[in-house]
N, C-alpha and C positions, 0 to 999 in steps of 0.2 A: 765740539767746540770747547776748551776748558774756560772756567770762569772762576778768576783770582778774587778774593775778597780782602780786602787791608781794612783793618780795625785799627787805628790811630789819632793820633790829636791833629789837630786843624791846622792846615797849611796852605801858602800861598800856592797861585796856581801854575809857576812854574814850578815849585817842586812837586807839585802832582804831574806835571807832565812828563819831567824827568824820571818821577817812580814808574807811570804807567809804560813811559817807551823802553825802560831796561827791563823790566817784568816781564813786558810782551816778550820781547827778545831773547830772554832767559828760556822761556817757557816754549816759543817756537823753535829752538836751537833742540831743547830737550826730548819735546813733545812731535817735533818733525810735523806741525800744522801750520796753517796759515792763521785762519781766527782765532783770535785770543779775546776775551773781555776781562776787564777790569775793574771792579766795583770798587771805592774809597768811602769808607764809613769814618765820618769823623765824630771823634769823640770828646766832649767836656771832660777835663780833668776830676770836676765833681762826679761823673757818671762811671767812673772807671775804680775798681778795689784791685788793691795789689798787697797781699800778705796781709790782709784784715785790716788794711787803711785806705782810705781814700786817696787817690794818688794829688788832689790836690793838697791835702795835708801834707802829704811827703814833699811837695814842691814848696809851699809855703816855708816848713820847717829849714829846707836846704838854704832857702833865700836869705832867712833869718838870721 
């Protein structure tokens, strides 16, 4: 059984439902399996670094 782990920002439950459904369908099609697990890890922007900067700082700069 494949296990897919998603690392990303917080999302509402409807977004997560669609993400899990669509990813599951693709994995089933490619691997030809029935059981697929999807785990979503939600990360706060201050806990993610991109190119040496906190994502929270990058987002704040874009909004400013």
